[in-house]
N, CA, C and O atoms as a GROMACS GRO file, in nm:
protein
  440
    1MET      N    1  -2.271   1.291   1.137
    1MET     CA    2  -2.068   1.316   1.239
    1MET      C    3  -2.141   1.218   1.373
    1MET      O    4  -2.232   1.246   1.451
    2ALA      N    5  -2.080   1.127   1.363
    2ALA     CA    6  -2.056   1.013   1.458
    2ALA      C    7  -1.958   1.163   1.615
    2ALA      O    8  -1.861   1.237   1.628
    3ASN      N    9  -2.076   1.115   1.683
    3ASN     CA   10  -2.028   1.139   1.822
    3ASN      C   11  -1.876   1.068   1.892
    3ASN      O   12  -1.841   0.951   1.907
    4LEU      N   13  -1.850   1.119   1.905
    4LEU     CA   14  -1.688   1.119   1.926
    4LEU      C   15  -1.613   1.068   2.083
    4LEU      O   16  -1.498   1.114   2.085
    5GLU      N   17  -1.637   1.006   2.183
    5GLU     CA   18  -1.593   1.055   2.291
    5GLU      C   19  -1.413   1.048   2.264
    5GLU      O   20  -1.333   0.971   2.210
    6THR      N   21  -1.410   1.199   2.349
    6THR     CA   22  -1.262   1.252   2.420
    6THR      C   23  -1.220   1.254   2.548
    6THR      O   24  -1.144   1.341   2.591
    7THR      N   25  -1.267   1.155   2.619
    7THR     CA   26  -1.253   1.242   2.767
    7THR      C   27  -1.178   1.045   2.751
    7THR      O   28  -1.189   0.971   2.653
    8ALA      N   29  -1.104   1.016   2.892
    8ALA     CA   30  -1.019   0.928   2.888
    8ALA      C   31  -1.010   0.817   3.083
    8ALA      O   32  -0.958   0.824   3.194
    9THR      N   33  -1.128   0.706   2.979
    9THR     CA   34  -1.165   0.607   3.117
    9THR      C   35  -1.049   0.546   3.116
    9THR      O   36  -0.963   0.556   3.029
   10PRO      N   37  -1.045   0.445   3.269
   10PRO     CA   38  -0.966   0.408   3.270
   10PRO      C   39  -1.004   0.264   3.216
   10PRO      O   40  -0.938   0.161   3.228
   11SER      N   41  -1.133   0.281   3.148
   11SER     CA   42  -1.149   0.105   3.068
   11SER      C   43  -1.071   0.134   2.920
   11SER      O   44  -1.054   0.039   2.844
   12LEU      N   45  -1.020   0.284   2.879
   12LEU     CA   46  -0.947   0.251   2.774
   12LEU      C   47  -0.786   0.130   2.770
   12LEU      O   48  -0.740   0.066   2.676
   13ILE      N   49  -0.735   0.139   2.923
   13ILE     CA   50  -0.606   0.046   2.974
   13ILE      C   51  -0.628  -0.061   2.922
   13ILE      O   52  -0.725  -0.134   2.947
   14GLY      N   53  -0.548  -0.081   2.851
   14GLY     CA   54  -0.452  -0.245   2.723
   14GLY      C   55  -0.555  -0.245   2.608
   14GLY      O   56  -0.553  -0.347   2.539
   15LYS      N   57  -0.650  -0.147   2.573
   15LYS     CA   58  -0.653  -0.146   2.423
   15LYS      C   59  -0.558  -0.129   2.339
   15LYS      O   60  -0.439  -0.135   2.368
   16TYR      N   61  -0.619  -0.101   2.199
   16TYR     CA   62  -0.531  -0.041   2.098
   16TYR      C   63  -0.543   0.067   2.003
   16TYR      O   64  -0.633   0.051   1.920
   17ILE      N   65  -0.466   0.186   1.992
   17ILE     CA   66  -0.489   0.280   1.915
   17ILE      C   67  -0.431   0.259   1.796
   17ILE      O   68  -0.314   0.225   1.785
   18ASN      N   69  -0.521   0.280   1.684
   18ASN     CA   70  -0.436   0.233   1.526
   18ASN      C   71  -0.515   0.364   1.382
   18ASN      O   72  -0.632   0.398   1.361
   19ARG      N   73  -0.392   0.401   1.315
   19ARG     CA   74  -0.449   0.519   1.270
   19ARG      C   75  -0.508   0.470   1.128
   19ARG      O   76  -0.447   0.374   1.080
   20TYR      N   77  -0.566   0.497   1.089
   20TYR     CA   78  -0.668   0.441   0.907
   20TYR      C   79  -0.628   0.594   0.909
   20TYR      O   80  -0.649   0.706   0.955
   21LEU      N   81  -0.521   0.477   0.785
   21LEU     CA   82  -0.514   0.657   0.546
   21LEU      C   83  -0.582   0.560   0.522
   21LEU      O   84  -0.598   0.461   0.593
   22TRP      N   85  -0.633   0.586   0.405
   22TRP     CA   86  -0.730   0.600   0.371
   22TRP      C   87  -0.730   0.387   0.361
   22TRP      O   88  -0.774   0.309   0.445
   23SER      N   89  -0.674   0.360   0.244
   23SER     CA   90  -0.653   0.182   0.313
   23SER      C   91  -0.553   0.132   0.370
   23SER      O   92  -0.535   0.012   0.392
   24ASP      N   93  -0.458   0.252   0.409
   24ASP     CA   94  -0.355   0.150   0.523
   24ASP      C   95  -0.405   0.170   0.604
   24ASP      O   96  -0.465   0.276   0.622
   25VAL      N   97  -0.399   0.057   0.702
   25VAL     CA   98  -0.398   0.122   0.877
   25VAL      C   99  -0.249   0.080   0.934
   25VAL      O  100  -0.175   0.014   0.861
   26ILE      N  101  -0.202   0.122   1.080
   26ILE     CA  102  -0.109   0.099   1.088
   26ILE      C  103  -0.135   0.143   1.272
   26ILE      O  104  -0.196   0.236   1.325
   27PRO      N  105  -0.064   0.040   1.322
   27PRO     CA  106  -0.073   0.045   1.513
   27PRO      C  107  -0.005   0.245   1.564
   27PRO      O  108   0.061   0.336   1.515
   28VAL      N  109  -0.066   0.218   1.665
   28VAL     CA  110   0.016   0.369   1.710
   28VAL      C  111   0.036   0.299   1.864
   28VAL      O  112   0.154   0.314   1.893
   29GLY      N  113   0.010   0.274   1.903
   29GLY     CA  114   0.040   0.240   2.074
   29GLY      C  115  -0.034   0.173   2.130
   29GLY      O  116  -0.147   0.221   2.132
   30LYS      N  117  -0.022   0.050   2.197
   30LYS     CA  118  -0.122   0.065   2.318
   30LYS      C  119  -0.122   0.129   2.484
   30LYS      O  120  -0.032   0.123   2.567
   31ILE      N  121  -0.272   0.198   2.496
   31ILE     CA  122  -0.262   0.222   2.606
   31ILE      C  123  -0.224   0.159   2.697
   31ILE      O  124  -0.228   0.037   2.681
   32ILE      N  125  -0.155   0.226   2.871
   32ILE     CA  126  -0.136   0.207   2.951
   32ILE      C  127  -0.179   0.258   3.029
   32ILE      O  128  -0.212   0.187   3.124
   33GLY      N  129  -0.202   0.386   3.038
   33GLY     CA  130  -0.259   0.441   3.124
   33GLY      C  131  -0.305   0.565   3.146
   33GLY      O  132  -0.248   0.640   3.067
   34ILE      N  133  -0.383   0.626   3.219
   34ILE     CA  134  -0.408   0.837   3.125
   34ILE      C  135  -0.367   0.868   3.258
   34ILE      O  136  -0.337   0.816   3.366
   35LYS      N  137  -0.377   0.968   3.207
   35LYS     CA  138  -0.328   1.123   3.342
   35LYS      C  139  -0.403   1.212   3.255
   35LYS      O  140  -0.385   1.235   3.136
   36GLY      N  141  -0.547   1.287   3.383
   36GLY     CA  142  -0.593   1.354   3.296
   36GLY      C  143  -0.689   1.314   3.259
   36GLY      O  144  -0.708   1.194   3.276
   37LYS      N  145  -0.846   1.434   3.158
   37LYS     CA  146  -0.971   1.392   3.175
   37LYS      C  147  -0.903   1.402   3.002
   37LYS      O  148  -0.958   1.504   2.960
   38SER      N  149  -0.821   1.351   2.897
   38SER     CA  150  -0.837   1.352   2.769
   38SER      C  151  -0.662   1.323   2.709
   38SER      O  152  -0.630   1.323   2.590
   39THR      N  153  -0.582   1.302   2.809
   39THR     CA  154  -0.455   1.241   2.823
   39THR      C  155  -0.427   1.059   2.829
   39THR      O  156  -0.476   0.971   2.900
   40LEU      N  157  -0.360   1.057   2.756
   40LEU     CA  158  -0.321   0.879   2.742
   40LEU      C  159  -0.246   0.892   2.736
   40LEU      O  160  -0.198   0.974   2.658
   41ILE      N  161  -0.142   0.773   2.860
   41ILE     CA  162  -0.024   0.753   2.846
   41ILE      C  163  -0.023   0.542   2.767
   41ILE      O  164  -0.079   0.448   2.823
   42MET      N  165   0.073   0.533   2.610
   42MET     CA  166   0.079   0.464   2.580
   42MET      C  167   0.271   0.417   2.530
   42MET      O  168   0.383   0.466   2.548
   43ALA      N  169   0.203   0.280   2.454
   43ALA     CA  170   0.342   0.193   2.458
   43ALA      C  171   0.314   0.182   2.328
   43ALA      O  172   0.200   0.157   2.287
   44ARG      N  173   0.471   0.211   2.215
   44ARG     CA  174   0.512   0.162   2.118
   44ARG      C  175   0.465   0.037   2.115
   44ARG      O  176   0.461  -0.050   2.202
   45VAL      N  177   0.412   0.040   1.949
   45VAL     CA  178   0.330  -0.124   1.987
   45VAL      C  179   0.452  -0.166   1.755
   45VAL      O  180   0.401  -0.187   1.645
   46ASN      N  181   0.531  -0.162   1.775
   46ASN     CA  182   0.665  -0.259   1.703
   46ASN      C  183   0.566  -0.344   1.625
   46ASN      O  184   0.496  -0.418   1.695
   47TYR      N  185   0.546  -0.348   1.480
   47TYR     CA  186   0.572  -0.497   1.356
   47TYR      C  187   0.615  -0.503   1.256
   47TYR      O  188   0.625  -0.401   1.188
   48THR      N  189   0.653  -0.617   1.213
   48THR     CA  190   0.690  -0.694   1.142
   48THR      C  191   0.607  -0.788   1.061
   48THR      O  192   0.527  -0.862   1.119
   49ARG      N  193   0.617  -0.791   0.962
   49ARG     CA  194   0.550  -0.889   0.854
   49ARG      C  195   0.691  -1.063   0.867
   49ARG      O  196   0.808  -1.100   0.873
   50ASP      N  197   0.512  -1.108   0.862
   50ASP     CA  198   0.564  -1.286   0.850
   50ASP      C  199   0.540  -1.304   0.719
   50ASP      O  200   0.449  -1.289   0.637
   51GLU      N  201   0.668  -1.345   0.727
   51GLU     CA  202   0.724  -1.345   0.621
   51GLU      C  203   0.679  -1.524   0.569
   51GLU      O  204   0.680  -1.576   0.458
   52SER      N  205   0.648  -1.573   0.690
   52SER     CA  206   0.580  -1.701   0.633
   52SER      C  207   0.472  -1.758   0.500
   52SER      O  208   0.468  -1.867   0.443
   53VAL      N  209   0.384  -1.621   0.479
   53VAL     CA  210   0.278  -1.532   0.426
   53VAL      C  211   0.287  -1.542   0.269
   53VAL      O  212   0.178  -1.556   0.214
   54LYS      N  213   0.400  -1.537   0.185
   54LYS     CA  214   0.403  -1.513   0.080
   54LYS      C  215   0.277  -1.501   0.010
   54LYS      O  216   0.188  -1.585  -0.002
   55MET      N  217   0.284  -1.374  -0.037
   55MET     CA  218   0.198  -1.278  -0.150
   55MET      C  219   0.211  -1.304  -0.332
   55MET      O  220   0.298  -1.346  -0.409
   56ASN      N  221   0.112  -1.269  -0.339
   56ASN     CA  222   0.131  -1.402  -0.465
   56ASN      C  223   0.162  -1.193  -0.583
   56ASN      O  224   0.073  -1.118  -0.543
   57PHE      N  225   0.222  -1.144  -0.654
   57PHE     CA  226   0.215  -1.070  -0.777
   57PHE      C  227   0.219  -1.122  -0.837
   57PHE      O  228   0.288  -1.224  -0.827
   58ILE      N  229   0.122  -1.084  -0.984
   58ILE     CA  230   0.141  -1.071  -1.141
   58ILE      C  231   0.158  -0.977  -1.158
   58ILE      O  232   0.192  -0.896  -1.071
   59PRO      N  233   0.130  -0.935  -1.353
   59PRO     CA  234   0.219  -0.790  -1.363
   59PRO      C  235   0.082  -0.745  -1.412
   59PRO      O  236  -0.007  -0.824  -1.444
   60GLY      N  237   0.069  -0.604  -1.416
   60GLY     CA  238  -0.044  -0.557  -1.388
   60GLY      C  239  -0.056  -0.388  -1.280
   60GLY      O  240  -0.017  -0.381  -1.163
   61GLY      N  241  -0.082  -0.339  -1.313
   61GLY     CA  242  -0.163  -0.183  -1.155
   61GLY      C  243  -0.080  -0.133  -1.245
   61GLY      O  244  -0.078  -0.140  -1.368
   62PHE      N  245   0.027  -0.052  -1.124
   62PHE     CA  246   0.128   0.080  -1.181
   62PHE      C  247   0.238  -0.026  -1.176
   62PHE      O  248   0.340   0.039  -1.200
   63SER      N  249   0.265  -0.123  -1.163
   63SER     CA  250   0.351  -0.202  -1.087
   63SER      C  251   0.306  -0.373  -1.139
   63SER      O  252   0.282  -0.425  -1.248
   64ALA      N  253   0.312  -0.414  -1.018
   64ALA     CA  254   0.246  -0.552  -1.012
   64ALA      C  255   0.080  -0.532  -0.938
   64ALA      O  256   0.055  -0.428  -0.877
   65HIS      N  257  -0.014  -0.634  -0.950
   65HIS     CA  258  -0.099  -0.647  -0.861
   65HIS      C  259  -0.088  -0.768  -0.806
   65HIS      O  260  -0.050  -0.876  -0.851
   66CYS      N  261  -0.149  -0.712  -0.646
   66CYS     CA  262  -0.174  -0.881  -0.526
   66CYS      C  263  -0.221  -0.960  -0.504
   66CYS      O  264  -0.251  -0.951  -0.385
   67THR      N  265  -0.271  -1.088  -0.561
   67THR     CA  266  -0.428  -1.160  -0.534
   67THR      C  267  -0.438  -1.216  -0.409
   67THR      O  268  -0.546  -1.271  -0.387
   68ASN      N  269  -0.370  -1.216  -0.335
   68ASN     CA  270  -0.383  -1.173  -0.209
   68ASN      C  271  -0.389  -1.151  -0.126
   68ASN      O  272  -0.381  -1.216  -0.022
   69ASN      N  273  -0.410  -1.014  -0.156
   69ASN     CA  274  -0.364  -0.880  -0.003
   69ASN      C  275  -0.439  -0.900   0.065
   69ASN      O  276  -0.437  -0.795   0.129
   70TYR      N  277  -0.550  -0.988   0.130
   70TYR     CA  278  -0.556  -0.948   0.275
   70TYR      C  279  -0.526  -1.099   0.368
   70TYR      O  280  -0.579  -1.109   0.479
   71ALA      N  281  -0.450  -1.197   0.321
   71ALA     CA  282  -0.384  -1.312   0.348
   71ALA      C  283  -0.255  -1.273   0.442
   71ALA      O  284  -0.198  -1.355   0.514
   72GLN      N  285  -0.223  -1.147   0.429
   72GLN     CA  286  -0.094  -1.053   0.489
   72GLN      C  287  -0.105  -1.090   0.619
   72GLN      O  288  -0.216  -1.067   0.669
   73GLU      N  289  -0.011  -1.147   0.699
   73GLU     CA  290  -0.017  -1.186   0.863
   73GLU      C  291   0.163  -1.130   0.973
   73GLU      O  292   0.274  -1.182   0.976
   74TRP      N  293   0.092  -0.982   1.061
   74TRP     CA  294   0.207  -0.892   1.013
   74TRP      C  295   0.184  -0.956   1.188
   74TRP      O  296   0.074  -0.978   1.239
   75ILE      N  297   0.368  -0.982   1.283
   75ILE     CA  298   0.386  -0.982   1.415
   75ILE      C  299   0.393  -0.878   1.468
   75ILE      O  300   0.462  -0.788   1.419
   76TYR      N  301   0.289  -0.855   1.638
   76TYR     CA  302   0.363  -0.733   1.690
   76TYR      C  303   0.407  -0.757   1.819
   76TYR      O  304   0.394  -0.860   1.886
   77THR      N  305   0.448  -0.675   1.842
   77THR     CA  306   0.514  -0.660   1.947
   77THR      C  307   0.543  -0.496   2.062
   77THR      O  308   0.606  -0.401   2.017
   78VAL      N  309   0.485  -0.497   2.202
   78VAL     CA  310   0.464  -0.401   2.275
   78VAL      C  311   0.595  -0.368   2.330
   78VAL      O  312   0.655  -0.459   2.387
   79ASP      N  313   0.689  -0.177   2.319
   79ASP     CA  314   0.818  -0.201   2.363
   79ASP      C  315   0.740  -0.085   2.491
   79ASP      O  316   0.735   0.038   2.489
   80GLU      N  317   0.684  -0.186   2.596
   80GLU     CA  318   0.705  -0.106   2.747
   80GLU      C  319   0.762   0.033   2.752
   80GLU      O  320   0.720   0.131   2.812
   81THR      N  321   0.859   0.018   2.682
   81THR     CA  322   1.014   0.047   2.711
   81THR      C  323   0.969   0.210   2.630
   81THR      O  324   0.974   0.293   2.721
   82ASP      N  325   0.945   0.251   2.552
   82ASP     CA  326   0.964   0.304   2.524
   82ASP      C  327   0.796   0.374   2.479
   82ASP      O  328   0.730   0.307   2.399
   83THR      N  329   0.731   0.512   2.535
   83THR     CA  330   0.623   0.500   2.638
   83THR      C  331   0.643   0.679   2.523
   83THR      O  332   0.741   0.727   2.466
   84PHE      N  333   0.488   0.729   2.537
   84PHE     CA  334   0.468   0.875   2.474
   84PHE      C  335   0.350   0.932   2.536
   84PHE      O  336   0.312   0.879   2.640
   85THR      N  337   0.299   1.009   2.499
   85THR     CA  338   0.198   1.088   2.568
   85THR      C  339   0.086   1.143   2.454
   85THR      O  340   0.124   1.238   2.386
   86VAL      N  341  -0.092   1.073   2.419
   86VAL     CA  342  -0.184   1.093   2.320
   86VAL      C  343  -0.295   1.201   2.403
   86VAL      O  344  -0.359   1.171   2.504
   87ARG      N  345  -0.296   1.305   2.345
   87ARG     CA  346  -0.414   1.386   2.379
   87ARG      C  347  -0.586   1.356   2.301
   87ARG      O  348  -0.637   1.415   2.206
   88LEU      N  349  -0.633   1.266   2.369
   88LEU     CA  350  -0.782   1.276   2.254
   88LEU      C  351  -0.821   1.366   2.225
   88LEU      O  352  -0.819   1.466   2.297
   89SER      N  353  -0.883   1.362   2.074
   89SER     CA  354  -0.960   1.522   2.047
   89SER      C  355  -1.009   1.437   1.875
   89SER      O  356  -0.962   1.368   1.785
   90LYS      N  357  -1.138   1.507   1.920
   90LYS     CA  358  -1.192   1.478   1.810
   90LYS      C  359  -1.063   1.506   1.628
   90LYS      O  360  -1.034   1.401   1.572
   91GLN      N  361  -1.030   1.585   1.591
   91GLN     CA  362  -0.979   1.599   1.516
   91GLN      C  363  -0.816   1.391   1.497
   91GLN      O  364  -0.799   1.315   1.402
   92PHE      N  365  -0.735   1.393   1.665
   92PHE     CA  366  -0.708   1.275   1.698
   92PHE      C  367  -0.815   1.181   1.571
   92PHE      O  368  -0.807   1.163   1.449
   93LEU      N  369  -0.926   1.132   1.696
   93LEU     CA  370  -1.066   1.066   1.631
   93LEU      C  371  -1.074   0.997   1.536
   93LEU      O  372  -1.087   0.877   1.513
   94ARG      N  373  -1.050   1.193   1.420
   94ARG     CA  374  -1.125   1.153   1.312
   94ARG      C  375  -1.021   1.053   1.273
   94ARG      O  376  -1.076   0.979   1.191
   95GLN      N  377  -0.880   1.008   1.295
   95GLN     CA  378  -0.829   0.953   1.187
   95GLN      C  379  -0.793   0.886   1.264
   95GLN      O  380  -0.715   0.817   1.199
   96CYS      N  381  -0.788   0.816   1.454
   96CYS     CA  382  -0.778   0.682   1.491
   96CYS      C  383  -0.926   0.632   1.570
   96CYS      O  384  -1.034   0.685   1.596
   97LYS      N  385  -0.875   0.529   1.586
   97LYS     CA  386  -1.037   0.450   1.643
   97LYS      C  387  -0.886   0.356   1.698
   97LYS      O  388  -0.777   0.323   1.651
   98ILE      N  389  -0.980   0.338   1.852
   98ILE     CA  390  -0.987   0.248   1.958
   98ILE      C  391  -0.991   0.095   1.908
   98ILE      O  392  -1.061   0.057   1.814
   99ASP      N  393  -0.944   0.049   1.952
   99ASP     CA  394  -0.945  -0.158   1.896
   99ASP      C  395  -0.894  -0.205   2.074
   99ASP      O  396  -0.844  -0.150   2.173
  100GLU      N  397  -0.949  -0.350   2.029
  100GLU     CA  398  -0.893  -0.425   2.120
  100GLU      C  399  -0.760  -0.516   2.064
  100GLU      O  400  -0.708  -0.605   2.131
  101LYS      N  401  -0.714  -0.477   1.927
  101LYS     CA  402  -0.603  -0.529   1.934
  101LYS      C  403  -0.466  -0.421   1.834
  101LYS      O  404  -0.450  -0.302   1.863
  102PRO      N  405  -0.420  -0.459   1.772
  102PRO     CA  406  -0.355  -0.407   1.648
  102PRO      C  407  -0.369  -0.409   1.538
  102PRO      O  408  -0.471  -0.476   1.521
  103ILE      N  409  -0.320  -0.368   1.418
  103ILE     CA  410  -0.389  -0.373   1.364
  103ILE      C  411  -0.300  -0.296   1.242
  103ILE      O  412  -0.292  -0.175   1.223
  104HIS      N  413  -0.245  -0.386   1.180
  104HIS     CA  414  -0.129  -0.337   1.015
  104HIS      C  415  -0.183  -0.401   0.924
  104HIS      O  416  -0.201  -0.522   0.916
  105PHE      N  417  -0.216  -0.308   0.840
  105PHE     CA  418  -0.286  -0.364   0.713
  105PHE      C  419  -0.204  -0.258   0.562
  105PHE      O  420  -0.223  -0.138   0.544
  106TYR      N  421  -0.139  -0.326   0.497
  106TYR     CA  422  -0.050  -0.262   0.418
  106TYR      C  423  -0.080  -0.276   0.287
  106TYR      O  424  -0.013  -0.353   0.218
  107ASP      N  425  -0.215  -0.184   0.216
  107ASP     CA  426  -0.228  -0.158   0.006
  107ASP      C  427  -0.177  -0.183  -0.009
  107ASP      O  428  -0.089  -0.097  -0.018
  108PHE      N  429  -0.113  -0.370  -0.046
  108PHE     CA  430  -0.008  -0.334  -0.222
  108PHE      C  431  -0.016  -0.286  -0.359
  108PHE      O  432   0.053  -0.227  -0.443
  109ASN      N  433  -0.180  -0.358  -0.336
  109ASN     CA  434  -0.297  -0.259  -0.456
  109ASN      C  435  -0.343  -0.118  -0.478
  109ASN      O  436  -0.430  -0.090  -0.561
  110PHE      N  437  -0.271  -0.010  -0.388
  110PHE     CA  438  -0.266   0.088  -0.340
  110PHE      C  439  -0.147   0.127  -0.497
  110PHE      O  440  -0.096   0.239  -0.510
   0.00000   0.00000   0.00000
């Protein structure tokens, strides 16, 4: 098991937390501050699918199979008026990762 760092440091400010759920990834928020040793102040990240990228579905699977699943694009906006706090813990970091950018991926083929 990897050693998960649960101390909030100023170097985390400006990074993003993304939640990894099996094959899907959902952005949680942007780190805009720290509070104490293990609490992060987050700004909510909103996302919408870029409709200019057309997903190609063919019959198969449960209802259809998406042949260009990895071509999906998302538009991200950070709402700095919608803030919340997150406490870093080993349990939290098992599902969430700290990344340089927000990531959203919806597995159309699941």
